[in-house]
C-alpha positions as CSV (number, residue, x, y, z in Angstrom):
1,M,-2.4,15.0,11.9
2,R,-0.9,13.4,14.6
3,T,2.5,11.7,14.3
4,N,4.9,10.4,16.7
5,T,8.2,9.1,16.3
6,W,7.4,5.8,14.9
7,G,4.7,7.4,12.8
8,E,7.3,9.8,11.3
9,H,9.9,6.9,10.6
10,I,6.9,5.0,8.7
11,L,6.4,8.1,6.6
12,E,10.3,8.5,5.9
13,V,10.4,5.0,4.5
14,L,7.2,5.0,2.4
15,K,8.5,8.2,0.8
16,K,11.1,6.1,-0.8
17,S,8.9,3.2,-1.9
18,H,5.6,2.8,-3.8
19,T,3.9,0.3,-1.2
20,M,5.1,-1.8,1.8
21,T,3.8,-4.4,4.1
22,L,4.3,-4.3,7.6
23,A,6.7,-7.1,7.3
24,E,8.6,-4.9,4.7
25,L,8.5,-1.8,7.4
26,G,9.9,-4.0,10.1
27,K,13.0,-4.6,8.0
28,K,13.4,-1.0,7.3
29,I,12.6,0.0,11.1
30,P,13.7,-3.1,13.1
31,A,13.6,-1.3,16.4
32,A,10.0,-1.2,16.1
33,D,7.8,-4.5,16.7
34,Q,5.0,-5.4,14.6
35,S,2.2,-4.5,16.8
36,T,3.8,-1.0,17.1
37,L,4.2,-0.7,13.2
38,F,0.4,-1.9,12.9
39,R,-1.0,0.7,15.2
40,N,1.1,3.6,13.8
41,A,0.2,2.8,10.3
42,E,-3.4,2.3,11.1
43,R,-3.5,5.8,12.7
44,L,-1.7,7.4,10.0
45,V,-4.4,5.6,7.5
46,K,-7.3,7.1,9.9
47,D,-5.5,10.5,9.8
48,G,-5.3,10.6,5.7
49,A,-1.7,10.3,5.4
50,L,-1.5,6.6,4.3
51,R,-3.7,4.4,2.1
52,K,-4.2,0.7,2.9
53,I,-4.4,-1.7,0.0
54,V,-5.5,-5.2,1.0
55,V,-3.6,-7.9,-0.7
56,N,-5.1,-10.8,0.9
57,Q,-6.9,-12.0,4.5
58,R,-3.5,-11.7,6.3
59,T,-1.7,-9.0,4.3
60,S,-2.3,-5.4,3.7
61,A,0.2,-2.8,2.1
62,Y,0.4,1.0,2.8
63,E,1.5,4.0,0.6
64,L,1.7,7.3,1.1
65,V,-1.4,9.4,0.1
66,T,-0.4,12.4,-2.1
67,E,-2.4,15.2,-3.6
68,N,-0.9,15.2,-6.9
69,H,-0.8,11.6,-8.0
70,Q,-3.8,9.5,-7.4
71,H,-3.7,5.9,-8.8
72,D,-5.2,2.5,-8.4
73,H,-3.6,-0.9,-7.8
74,F,-3.1,-4.3,-9.2
75,V,-2.8,-7.0,-6.8
76,C,-1.4,-10.6,-8.2
77,D,-3.2,-13.4,-6.8
78,D,0.0,-15.5,-7.0
79,C,2.9,-13.4,-6.0
80,E,1.0,-11.0,-4.0
81,E,2.8,-8.0,-5.9
82,V,1.0,-4.5,-5.6
83,S,1.5,-2.6,-8.9
84,P,0.3,0.9,-9.4
85,I,-2.1,1.5,-12.4
86,E,-4.2,4.3,-14.2
87,M,-7.9,3.8,-14.4
88,P,-10.3,6.2,-16.3
89,R,-12.6,8.2,-14.1
90,P,-15.9,8.5,-15.6
91,K,-17.6,11.9,-15.2
92,G,-19.7,12.3,-12.1
93,L,-17.5,9.7,-10.3
94,Q,-14.7,12.0,-9.1
95,K,-14.8,10.8,-5.3
96,I,-13.5,7.3,-6.2
97,R,-10.4,7.2,-3.9
98,D,-9.0,3.8,-4.9
99,V,-9.8,0.9,-7.1
100,V,-8.2,-2.6,-6.6
101,V,-7.8,-4.9,-9.5
102,R,-7.1,-8.5,-8.9
103,G,-5.7,-11.0,-11.2
104,V,-2.3,-12.8,-12.1
105,C,0.6,-10.6,-13.3
106,A,2.5,-11.5,-16.6
107,P,5.6,-12.7,-14.8
108,C,3.5,-15.3,-12.8
109,I,1.5,-16.2,-15.9
110,K,4.9,-17.0,-18.0
111,E,6.1,-18.9,-14.9
112,K,2.7,-21.2,-15.0
113,K,3.4,-21.7,-18.8
114,K,6.9,-23.3,-18.2
């Protein structure tokens, strides 16, 4: 895997967080502009070090790929929070990398009822 200084910074920041968007990475690595972060994050996705989770048409979140813990994701349509979830893997379908489930999270449902 090829990494450079910015890529190494991205990996270090993501070691301490489940997922982060480019905007969130920018707050943690303010010396890098958004295009630099995007190019490096996408390179890390291509190299297999990061997983990209599409939140909506304009936003994606990134997380570290780890060998010892694979999980799927729930994306709230209202607040756009990305949460890890565990989905069973049926026999014979072991090559599934990631499942993204979309809906409305419990806090947003409670907020709508008010």
